[in-house]
Phi, psi and omega in degrees: 000149182290155176279163184301335185273348181274144175255111181282136181241171177299330178296321179295318179296316180299317180295318181295326181270351180072035181226179177276164175298326178297323179294322177297317179297318178299317182297314185281344175260011176054045179257153175292161178123349174230145179286164178297322180295317178294318179301315179297322179294321178295314180298321180295319178296319179297318178298318182296322182274349181074032184258143173229156186298331180211171188292340181272347180285154181290136175293131181281352183263006181298149173289327179256160178239154187268320191217138169240156185254150173212118175247136183234127180268074178217151174297144183301319182296318180293320180299323180291337182263337188278117183298327185305307185289330176296317179289321179298314179294324177296326176294318176302311183296329180297323178283320179297324179296322178298330185256005181058043180245174184232159176251128173259106185252133178220138172265136183234162183265347181202163178291328177294320176296321178296320178302312179297321180295313180298320177299317180294314179304314186289316182293328180271007175061034179275339183227157173266343180177175184223154169259124182254130186230171173054059180286142175256161171293136186056051186294128184284352182280330195297313182299304181299323184282329173292319178297327179294335185083021182292124171291123185207155169240137183258132175266096183166164180294142183302337177293347183252341199258009168062029176095353174291147173304132190239145172229133184205164171260146185278082185292327182298316178296321181293319179298316179300320178296318181297314181294317181295325177296312180294322177295322179295332176286346180111005181282133178246337180248095184243127179248166179226133174252108188247186178270191181301141184298327182285345182285129190303311184289332174294319179295321178296316179294319180298316180297316180295322178299310181297317182293321180290318176303315180295319180297329180271359180072027180265149178296140177294122178262165183293144162262124176252119181274138180221178174257019176080359183280160176298321180298317180289326175296320177295316181296319179295318179296316180299318179297318180294319183285343176270353181289155184297324182244066190293151180290158172260354178210145178227133174255129182251149181279350170207168185283333178299316179290326179294319177297318178297321178297322177298320178295321179295318179301316178297318179300324183267003178074024178264118186284130173250121012257006187300317182254341184210127174261140180236138180225124185261176175241149174087323173062056173281182178301333179305322184293337182262356182258350181277168173227114358288161176295150187266127168297150186205157167270110192255141168208162185277091184292321177301312179296326177297314177299321178295318181294318177302318182292320177298320178296321178300317179297326175296319178297313180300323180284357178083014179283153174287124183244127179263125177298138184200148169286140181255346182193156169240121178306139183245151184286132172239097180289136174224201191285347185277358179235138181198166174302143180294141181290132178080000000 
């Protein structure tokens, strides 16, 4: 890195990156004519030298960073209702507040749109790094964003995140605990209301559910795929309770759907927990405000968001980061689960 008395120029950046001054200009103005690999090399050289295109741009050599990015592929209305992301973002903000930094949050309609957005943020120097969430199997974001050189931490299992440093909760172990708990109560017909099949953590939970059911010698019950909304959770619950061989217990992939399921059971005259046990995920305040209160797989979502953000700052600082699970959701039994009647 240059000393305080040296004035770094575009010529120095070009020499460090092994390109022409014109290539540096193309890269920083997001113009065609340089490959993604060359663009990433130019940005890396500029960061090392502490150079920015003009005096008003942020110095890349600062010890602190101003802004990190988070794009979420969810409908705005659902995001406002879902407790998980509200708590997760509050955890992120708690760390950013300590560092006097900001969060650049955007909702997107597709993973392809998010890829373009992240590329734009990084090339225009709007962010120092990003938190990547909601990984899919064969996720289309990983290749382009790794090639870009974007500093990022991935919220998801390493099998999904394409080599980005990863932080995740051990959902497979938690699902197994939930099924074994319900089986120990005497339930033999256990169903699951999950998220979209393509979503990585939903697929991990579905696989763990099926394997645990098989290991316990229980009949395979339906997996009902949803988009996590209360409306879809209610519709899935109604379908399960109208089936000829209805379940005596249902595990939900979030608490919003579990609350909706509790309402459907009451509407249909199915007593919880006497005739039907319900078990939610995440354990927000919603689970403690219902009647009966909802049993849940609980974890500290606020703390999880804070930990993810600290790991991102380590990545931005160039530290070696080891991908690791930070928590396993734990069972909190409440009034919504009991041995099946009869």
